[in-house]
C-alpha positions in Angstrom: -39.7 16.9 3.7 -39.4 13.3 2.6 -36.8 11.0 5.1 -33.3 10.0 3.7 -33.0 6.4 2.4 -31.1 4.4 5.3 -28.2 3.7 2.6 -27.9 7.4 2.0 -27.2 8.2 5.7 -24.7 5.5 5.9 -23.2 6.9 3.0 -22.7 10.3 4.3 -21.6 8.9 7.5 -18.8 6.8 6.4 -17.8 10.3 4.4 -18.0 12.1 7.5 -16.0 9.7 9.3 -13.3 9.3 6.5 -13.0 13.3 6.5 -11.9 13.0 10.3 -9.7 10.3 9.9 -6.3 11.1 11.1 -3.0 9.2 11.6 0.0 9.6 13.2 3.3 8.9 11.4 6.5 8.8 13.4 10.1 8.2 12.5 12.7 10.6 10.8 12.1 9.2 7.3 8.6 8.4 7.4 8.0 12.3 8.6 10.7 13.8 6.2 8.8 12.4 3.3 5.6 13.1 4.4 6.3 16.8 5.2 7.8 17.2 1.9 4.8 15.4 0.2 2.8 18.4 -0.9 -0.6 16.2 -1.7 0.2 15.2 2.0 -2.4 17.1 4.8 -0.5 17.6 7.9 -1.9 18.8 11.1 0.2 18.5 13.6 3.8 18.1 14.0 5.6 17.1 17.2 9.5 17.2 17.3 12.6 17.1 19.8 14.8 19.8 19.2 17.5 17.5 17.5 14.8 16.1 16.0 13.9 19.7 14.2 17.4 20.4 13.6 17.7 17.5 11.5 14.1 17.9 9.8 14.6 21.7 9.5 14.6 22.0 5.7 11.7 19.5 5.3 9.9 21.6 8.2 10.7 24.9 6.4 9.3 23.3 2.9 6.2 22.2 4.4 5.3 25.7 6.2 4.0 23.9 9.3 4.9 25.4 12.7 6.4 22.6 15.0 5.7 22.1 18.5 9.2 21.5 20.4 8.4 18.6 22.7 10.9 17.0 26.2 12.4 13.8 24.6 11.8 12.3 28.2 7.9 13.1 27.7 6.9 12.7 24.1 3.4 14.0 23.7 2.6 12.4 20.4 0.0 9.8 21.0 1.6 6.7 19.8 2.1 3.0 20.9 4.5 2.6 24.0 7.3 0.5 21.6 6.8 2.7 18.9 10.4 4.0 17.5 9.7 7.7 16.8 13.3 9.3 16.4 11.6 12.5 18.3 9.7 12.9 15.4 5.9 12.3 14.8 3.3 13.8 12.3 -0.1 14.0 12.4 -1.5 14.2 8.9 -5.0 12.7 6.7 -5.0 9.5 4.6 -3.8 10.3 1.3 -6.7 10.4 -1.5 -5.2 8.6 -4.7 -8.1 9.0 -7.0 -9.6 6.1 -9.1 -8.5 3.0 -10.5 -9.3 3.6 -13.8 -7.0 6.7 -13.6 -4.0 5.1 -11.6 -4.3 2.3 -13.7 -4.1 2.6 -17.2 -2.7 -0.1 -19.3 0.5 0.2 -21.2 3.3 -1.8 -22.6 4.5 -3.3 -18.9 2.0 -1.8 -16.5 2.1 -3.9 -13.4 -0.3 -3.9 -10.5 0.0 -5.7 -7.1 -3.2 -6.4 -5.7 -3.4 -8.0 -2.2 -6.2 -10.2 -1.0 -6.5 -9.4 2.8 -3.1 -9.0 3.9 -3.3 -7.3 7.2 0.3 -7.1 8.4 1.7 -3.4 8.2 5.0 -4.6 7.9 4.5 -6.9 5.1 2.2 -4.2 3.3 5.0 -1.4 3.9 7.8 -4.0 2.5 5.4 -4.5 -0.8 5.2 -0.5 -1.0 9.1 -0.4 -1.5 9.0 -3.1 -3.7 6.3 -1.6 -5.8 8.0 1.4 -5.7 11.1 0.1 -6.6 9.7 -1.9 -9.8 7.9 0.5 -11.0 3.7 -0.8 -10.1 1.2 1.6 -11.0 -0.6 0.9 -7.7 -0.6 -1.7 -4.9 -4.8 -2.2 -4.3 -6.3 -4.0 -1.3 -10.0 -4.2 0.0 -10.7 -1.1 2.4 -11.8 -4.1 4.8 -9.5 -6.9 6.4 -6.7 -4.9 4.9 -3.6 -3.2 6.6 -4.7 0.6 7.0 -2.4 3.5 6.7 -0.6 3.5 9.9 2.3 4.7 11.4 3.9 1.4 11.5 3.0 0.9 8.0 4.8 4.6 6.6 7.9 3.8 8.8 8.3 -0.1 7.0 7.7 1.5 3.7 10.8 3.9 4.1 9.0 6.9 2.2 7.3 5.1 -0.5 4.0 5.2 1.3 3.9 9.3 -0.1 4.8 7.9 -3.5 3.5 4.8 -4.1 0.1 4.6 -4.8 -1.8 2.3 -1.9 -5.3 2.1 -2.9 -8.0 0.2 -0.6 -11.0 -0.5 -2.8 -14.9 -1.3 -1.4 -14.5 -4.6 -3.5 -11.5 -6.5 -4.7 -13.3 -9.1 -7.1 -14.9 -6.1 -8.8 -11.4 -4.1 -8.8 -10.0 -7.1 -10.3 -12.6 -6.9 -13.2 -12.3 -3.5 -13.7 -8.7 -4.0 -14.1 -9.5 -6.7 -16.7 -11.9 -4.1 -18.7 -8.3 -1.8 -18.5 -6.5 -4.8 -20.6 -5.1 -6.9 -17.7 -4.2 -10.3 -16.9 -4.6 -11.5 -13.5 -2.0 -13.8 -12.1 -2.8 -15.3 -8.4 0.2 -16.7 -6.6 0.0 -20.4 -5.0 2.3 -22.3 -4.0 0.6 -25.6 -5.3 -0.3 -24.1 -9.7 1.4 -26.0 -12.1 2.3 -23.1 -14.0 5.3 -21.3 -12.9 5.1 -17.4 -12.9 8.1 -17.3 -15.6 6.2 -19.4 -17.7 3.0 -17.6 -17.4 4.6 -14.2 -17.7 6.8 -15.3 -21.0 3.7 -15.9 -23.0 2.2 -12.5 -22.3 5.2 -10.3 -23.8 4.4 -6.7 -22.3 0.6 -6.9 -21.9 -0.4 -5.2 -18.4 -0.5 -7.6 -15.7 -1.3 -7.7 -12.2 -0.2 -9.8 -9.6 -2.7 -11.3 -6.7 -1.1 -12.3 -3.4 -3.1 -13.5 -0.4 -2.5 -13.6 3.1 0.1 -16.4 4.8 -1.6 -19.2 5.4 -5.0 -19.1 3.9 -3.7 -17.7 0.8 -6.4 -16.5 -2.1 -9.9 -16.3 -1.0 -12.0 -18.7 -3.8 -13.3 -15.7 -5.6 -10.4 -14.1 -5.5 -8.4 -17.5 -7.2 -11.6 -17.6 -9.7 -11.3 -14.2 -10.9 -7.8 -14.8 -11.8 -7.2 -15.4 -15.3 -4.2 -18.1 -13.7 -2.8 -19.2 -10.4 0.8 -19.6 -10.9 3.9 -20.2 -8.7 7.6 -19.3 -7.8 9.4 -22.1 -8.3 11.4 -23.1 -5.0 14.9 -25.4 -5.0 13.3 -27.8 -2.0 10.2 -29.1 -1.3 9.7 -27.1 2.3 11.2 -23.6 0.8 8.5 -21.0 1.0 8.9 -17.1 0.9 6.2 -14.7 3.5 3.8 -12.2 1.3 6.3 -9.2 1.1 9.4 -11.6 -0.2 6.6 -13.4 -3.1 5.8 -10.0 -3.8 9.2 -8.7 -4.7 10.3 -12.1 -6.8 6.6 -11.5 -8.5 7.5 -8.1 -9.4 11.3 -8.4 -10.6 9.7 -11.0 -12.6 7.5 -8.7 -14.2 9.5 -6.3 -15.0 12.4 -8.5 -16.3 10.4 -9.4 -19.3 9.9 -5.7 -20.7 13.3 -4.9 -20.3 
């Protein structure tokens, strides 16, 4: 029997590792929304008696049997500082499917792309904004981005269960695929000459991708080159700036307003 090529073996190992990966979600809101999500594979639920009472409807709907834990010795394997509120749920990461299916163009379609944004609190906040403003997806590279974690889910306040968060092997390739779907990609850069409002005003209802980089480094050179235009959010003063989650919210609002 012929030996499998190394790349085939590596791909199979990666697939097995992904299948075995689990995430511990914590906090009443994040756990409730995960329990109510039929697409979420639920493995183990640990709750205090008080949390079980507060989550009773969601637990029944999910059809899971909770493990009741003493609040003084909460047994879920969480970080010591996790504010779990007496509820923790082990799950498998969500599978959102293919970019081409999630991000089909259409009037007013918008997506958010994150270039190496690794802070789970920023990504969680961006997911909340993306859900509020109707983004098709939030897209990030699989490496050097915030993975699906309990901290991200808690900051997202339920949005992780509803807002597609698609982590792709190669961000530049995903950007090229979006261009093929008709998207214009606007990269946010504080030094850009054109404002985001001016750029959007010329696009009518065309699909738009909003590309944001990590605080400090900003967009990587290849990401910048792949954008159709670089734009800035205008500030009243010379020293004003927004963190990446706030910038995403403002950009999404601007992209939504043009089609209202």
